[in-house]
C-alpha positions as CSV (number, residue, x, y, z in Angstrom):
1,M,46.1,-13.4,3.6
2,P,48.3,-13.5,6.7
3,Q,49.0,-10.6,8.1
4,T,53.0,-11.7,8.3
5,E,52.3,-11.7,5.1
6,K,50.8,-8.7,4.3
7,K,53.2,-7.5,6.9
8,K,55.7,-8.8,4.7
9,Q,54.7,-7.2,1.5
10,R,54.6,-3.8,2.2
11,H,58.0,-3.5,3.8
12,E,58.8,-5.2,0.7
13,A,57.1,-2.4,-1.4
14,I,58.7,0.2,0.1
15,L,62.1,-1.3,-0.3
16,L,61.3,-0.6,-3.4
17,T,60.2,2.4,-3.7
18,L,63.8,3.3,-1.5
19,D,65.5,1.3,-4.3
20,E,63.3,4.6,-7.0
21,L,64.6,7.7,-4.7
22,G,67.6,6.4,-3.5
23,F,66.8,8.6,-0.6
24,A,64.0,8.8,1.6
25,T,62.2,10.8,5.4
26,K,59.5,10.0,6.7
27,E,56.7,11.7,6.0
28,H,57.7,11.4,1.5
29,L,57.1,6.9,3.2
30,R,53.9,7.5,4.7
31,M,52.7,9.5,1.8
32,I,53.9,6.8,-1.4
33,H,52.6,4.7,1.2
34,N,50.1,5.3,3.0
35,L,51.3,4.6,6.5
36,G,48.1,6.4,8.4
37,G,49.9,8.6,11.2
38,H,53.3,9.5,12.4
39,K,53.4,7.5,14.6
40,N,52.8,3.9,13.4
41,A,55.5,4.5,10.1
42,Y,57.8,5.2,12.7
43,R,57.2,1.4,14.2
44,I,56.7,0.3,9.9
45,L,59.8,2.0,9.3
46,K,62.0,1.1,12.9
47,E,60.6,-2.2,12.0
48,I,61.9,-2.4,8.6
49,T,65.0,-0.9,10.5
50,E,65.9,-4.0,13.2
51,E,65.1,-6.0,10.0
52,G,68.5,-5.3,8.4
53,Y,66.7,-3.4,5.4
54,I,67.1,0.0,5.6
55,Q,69.0,2.6,7.5
56,F,69.0,6.3,7.9
57,K,71.1,9.4,9.0
58,R,70.0,11.6,11.1
59,L,69.6,15.3,9.8
60,Q,67.0,17.6,10.3
61,E,64.7,14.9,10.2
62,N,65.9,10.8,9.9
63,I,66.4,10.8,6.0
64,Y,66.4,6.7,5.3
65,Y,68.1,4.7,3.0
66,L,68.4,1.2,1.0
67,T,71.5,-1.5,3.6
68,K,73.2,-3.9,1.2
69,E,70.8,-6.6,2.5
70,G,67.3,-4.4,1.6
71,R,69.1,-4.7,-2.4
72,E,69.3,-7.7,-1.8
73,L,66.0,-8.8,-1.1
74,I,63.9,-7.1,-3.9
75,G,67.1,-8.2,-5.8
76,S,68.6,-4.7,-7.2
77,S,72.0,-3.8,-8.4
78,K,71.3,0.0,-7.2
79,E,74.1,0.7,-5.3
80,I,73.3,4.2,-3.4
81,K,76.5,5.6,-0.8
82,W,76.1,8.6,1.4
83,N,77.0,11.8,-0.5
84,Q,76.9,15.9,-1.0
85,N,73.4,14.8,-2.8
86,V,71.4,14.6,-0.7
87,D,69.8,18.2,-0.6
88,H,69.4,17.7,-4.5
89,V,67.1,14.4,-4.4
90,L,65.0,15.7,-1.3
91,M,63.4,17.7,-2.6
92,R,63.0,15.8,-6.0
93,N,61.7,13.6,-3.7
94,D,59.5,16.2,-2.0
95,L,58.3,17.5,-5.5
96,Y,56.8,13.9,-6.8
97,V,54.7,13.8,-3.7
98,L,54.5,16.7,-4.0
99,L,52.5,15.8,-8.0
100,G,50.9,13.0,-6.1
101,C,53.8,11.0,-7.4
102,P,52.8,10.2,-11.3
103,D,53.0,6.5,-12.4
104,N,56.1,7.1,-14.8
105,W,58.2,9.4,-13.2
106,K,62.0,8.5,-14.0
107,N,64.7,10.2,-11.9
108,E,67.4,11.9,-14.3
109,P,66.0,9.9,-17.7
110,Q,68.5,10.5,-20.6
111,V,66.5,12.7,-23.7
112,K,67.5,12.7,-26.8
113,L,66.0,14.9,-29.1
114,Q,67.0,15.4,-33.3
115,F,65.3,17.7,-36.0
116,K,66.2,18.8,-39.3
117,K,67.6,22.4,-39.0
118,G,67.6,23.8,-42.1
119,L,70.0,21.1,-44.5
120,T,71.4,19.4,-41.4
121,Y,70.1,17.3,-38.3
122,K,70.7,18.8,-35.2
123,E,70.5,16.7,-31.9
124,I,70.1,18.1,-28.1
125,S,70.6,15.4,-25.9
126,F,70.1,16.5,-22.1
127,R,68.9,15.1,-18.5
128,P,66.4,16.4,-16.5
129,D,66.1,15.5,-13.0
130,A,63.7,14.2,-14.0
131,R,60.8,13.1,-16.9
132,F,57.1,11.8,-16.7
133,Y,54.5,11.8,-18.8
134,Q,50.7,12.6,-17.8
135,D,47.5,13.7,-19.7
136,G,49.3,13.7,-23.5
137,I,51.8,16.6,-21.7
138,H,55.7,15.1,-21.5
139,H,56.9,16.6,-17.9
140,F,60.7,17.5,-17.7
141,V,61.5,18.7,-14.2
142,E,64.5,21.1,-13.3
143,I,65.7,21.2,-9.1
144,D,66.5,24.0,-8.3
145,N,68.9,23.6,-4.9
146,T,72.4,25.1,-5.1
147,Q,72.7,25.9,-8.2
148,S,74.2,28.6,-10.1
149,M,70.9,31.5,-11.9
150,A,73.2,31.2,-14.8
151,E,72.7,27.8,-14.7
152,N,69.4,27.6,-14.9
153,K,68.9,30.4,-17.5
154,K,71.5,27.8,-19.3
155,K,68.7,25.9,-18.9
156,L,66.1,27.4,-19.4
157,K,67.5,28.9,-23.2
158,Q,68.0,24.7,-24.4
159,Y,64.1,24.2,-23.6
160,I,63.3,26.9,-25.3
161,E,66.0,26.4,-28.3
162,F,63.7,22.7,-28.5
163,R,60.7,23.5,-28.5
164,D,58.8,24.0,-31.4
165,Y,60.7,21.1,-32.3
166,F,59.1,19.1,-29.4
167,I,55.8,20.0,-30.4
168,D,56.8,19.2,-34.4
169,E,57.7,15.5,-33.1
170,F,55.1,15.2,-30.1
171,R,52.3,17.8,-31.2
172,S,52.2,19.0,-27.1
173,E,54.0,21.7,-25.9
174,P,56.3,20.2,-23.3
175,K,55.9,21.3,-19.4
176,I,59.0,22.5,-18.1
177,I,58.8,22.2,-14.2
178,F,61.2,23.9,-11.2
179,F,61.6,23.8,-7.8
180,T,62.9,26.3,-5.8
181,K,63.5,27.3,-2.3
182,S,63.5,30.8,-2.7
183,E,61.0,33.7,-3.7
184,L,63.1,36.1,-5.8
185,R,64.6,32.9,-7.7
186,Q,61.0,31.8,-8.1
187,K,60.0,35.4,-9.5
188,R,63.8,35.1,-12.2
189,L,63.0,31.9,-13.4
190,L,59.3,33.0,-14.8
191,E,60.7,36.7,-15.9
192,C,62.4,34.6,-18.3
193,R,61.1,31.9,-19.5
194,E,59.9,33.1,-22.4
195,N,57.5,31.7,-25.1
196,L,58.0,28.2,-22.8
197,N,54.9,26.9,-20.5
198,I,56.5,26.4,-16.6
199,I,54.8,26.3,-13.5
200,V,57.7,26.8,-10.4
201,Y,57.0,25.4,-7.0
202,L,58.1,27.5,-3.8
203,K,59.4,24.9,-1.5
């Protein structure tokens, strides 16, 4: 394959990843696409920026996202605008990379579970920060960035409520993954887990 075609395909693969992730750091893209050393990754992202397909804003580091031209090139209708949710998205992407970039990872999917309780049917509907299926187990991801501990407990209560019905339906126990910033939060989340299969990663 000609070098120019390989380069084009690599650039488009990076654009598709940004379409999925929303926002990403150089390190996210370097790890996901095996871009080699930091200088090489920076060179590649600089090329795509100069082509007009991605843009960045500087926080502690460059945060990349698609331009209108980048979305048009890959046929995406998903418009991403810079907003106050960027830190949350970047934390989720940190975890995505940490877990080895699961193939069927879905961001913010709508999850509905209907089950019988007594003589009536009950439905639980919720939207985790991400969901993926691996080794026969359904994983639900929650990012603990700026939300209150009360909100975390509410989410945990919901998972506790549907755990047994989920096992009946899917013949496997769901795994709940929290990603948090402090050891105190990590400890408190584990104290609230009751009978849940839960793991709490510390950023």
